[in-house]
C-alpha positions, 0 to 999 in steps of 0.5 A: 878491905873488900872496897880497897881490893876491888879498886886495886883490882879495877886498876888492873882492868881485866876484861870483866867485872867478874874477872876483877872480883876474881882477881881480888880473890887472888890478891887477898891470899897474897896479902894474908901470907905475907901478913902471917909473917910479919905480924908475928915478929912484933909479939915475941917479946909478949910470948917470952912472958906469956909462955915464960920461955927463952927468946931462942925458943920463942923465935921458933914462932916465926921460924916454923912458918917460914921453914913450912912456906920455904920447904913446901911451896915448890910441892904446893904448886906441883899439886896444884898443876896436878889436882887443879889450882882452884881446889887446892887454893881453896883447901890452902886458905881453909887450913891457913884460916883453921890453923890461925884460930889453932894458933890464938888457942894454943895452950902451949908454946909447943902447940902454938909453934906446930900450929904455926907450922900448919899456917905456914903450909897453907900460906905456901898453897896461897903463895903458889897458886895465887901467881899461878892463877893469873894466867888463866884468868887475865889476857897476857897483854895485862898480866903485868898489871895483875903481877904488880896488884900481887906484889902490891898486896904482899908488900902491903901484909908485910908493912901492915904487919908490925903496926897492926900486931902492936895495936892488936897486943895492946887491945887484945893480948897475943892471941889476937896476932892469929885470931885476926886472920880468921874473918879475913881467911873466911872472907878470902874463902868466900871470894875464892869459892865463888869467883875463881873459874873451875879447874880445867884438867890438862891432859899433860899431867895425869891424876896420881902423877906424883913424886912423893920421894923427890918432895921429901928429898926436896923439903928436908933438903930446904930445911937443912938449908934453911936451918943452916942459915937462921940458927946461931943468930948470925954465929956460924958453928958446927951446927951450921956446917953439919946442916949445910953438908945435909943439904948438900947431900940432900940435893945430890940425892934429889938430883939423882932420883928426879933423874930417874923418876917416871913423874918428877917433881921438878924435870932436870931438863927444865934448867937447861933454859937459860932464861928460866935459870937467870930469873931464878938466880936474879930473884935470889940475888936481889931478895938477899940485898932487900933482906940487907935494908931490913936487917942491917937498916935498924941498926944503922939508923938506931946506932949510926944515926941515933934515931929512937925506936919509933922512928926507926920503925917508921923509917924501915917501914918505908921500904915496904910502903914504897914497894906497895905503891910501886907495884901497880905502876910496875905492872903497867910500865911492863904492859906497855914497855915489856918485861925484859926492859923493865926487868933491867930498869929495875935492877939498874935502879937497885944497883944505883941505890946500893952503891949510893948508900955505900958512897954517901957519908953518914954526915947526910944524915936520914935524907942520905939513907931514905933516898937510896932506900927508895931507889932500891925498893922502887927498883925491887918493885920494877924487877919483882913484878917484870920478872914474875911476868916474864916467867908466867905469862909464857909458862906451860899452862900445865906447869904454872903452879910449879914455876910460880912455886920455884919463883916463891922459893927463889925469893924465900931463899934469897930472903933467908941467905940475906938475914944471915950473910949479910947480917953476919957481913955487917957484924964483921965490918962493924968489929964483931962483939956486942953491936951495942958497944960499936962506935956510930962511925964504925956502924956506919962504915960497916953499913956502906961496906954491906951495901957495896957488897949488896950492890955487886950482887945486883950487877951480878943479877943484872949480869945473868939477866942482861948478858947471855942469860937473857929473858927472852924479847917481847 
């Protein structure tokens, strides 16, 4: 692990050996936060048996982590701006590591879910501040490469989780899913403590300039929205509608509170910046499309193409693997050709892949799915790296943590929305009812309809970024 991180960091080539190690100490938290999400999913059937619980109850092991990350990532970034990013990142790593140990030791499902929420809080800090710290360590001309490295490590964690989780469960049982993070967390904590530069307090943000009411309102609003999108497993009912109304009311209250706050969590004036709005909106849209490959893809492969479980797992892992392999090259291209150009190229590749998948008949078989999938995921790697670089490289140093939190939030909201809406669209297009009873032709048609809509979303993102609401020219 240490050697791999060092080699990846050397590919980015910061100005010094200490800079390479500092970058490696940011890459490992990104891998761990992604691994924390993906590794638990494979253990859900085992947890049902271990705790003699329903599948709906055990799903909260995953949901608690996602909710904590989504609701707290913006506040975590803002706290890093206030109290020091290195200091808070170390605290986040420590919390993540301790919570991982508690997860593996939990005697009841309720305590496991509570420990997962704590783990998610640590992950929120790690995700927000790893991106924010890049601007303090890497020259602006090399920011794209650093962002590409972090994207690579995040995708690696996502891709590694299911396979590593399966091996750990078979060898050591479900506690190993969480205990594996303990030595890695200690390693990341040691690297960060030794190699990250000391915090330099900015005069722009005073100690104590916090917004507890705004932070609480935002967290509750995001939690209501996330629950509305995830509860019911794609079936929208009265509870989902009530949660959406609560989210809308919370958002209204949050905007009013922030307009009057002396030190708001998010200054409303920030959203007068057309480039910022375009980047965040596009980030959410493309994440929605990426989630379609993870939610719809397995059904298409299993029911539409008739692949077995092992083959489905291997094909689904191709997407995260492509993102992992494309991350650093995408960063180099961003540094060389400019963030705006690579952002547009990435979106165009995603649109081409989505519409190709929508147009190809099922008779094309597995190649007809894999080729468009590679286009979509490679385009996503280009977009994500360039989009993050465009915002973070030119960010006000006093607000890098907040911007990083907003970027992560937009991506998470897109993933949550995609899991719900794209899954519901696919089910409706397939005729509804029991998906296992739907014939392969209907599944293939539903896949084409879903990715035609996905292609439309990418075109909307392309319009936001390329027409009027532009990322500033490099």
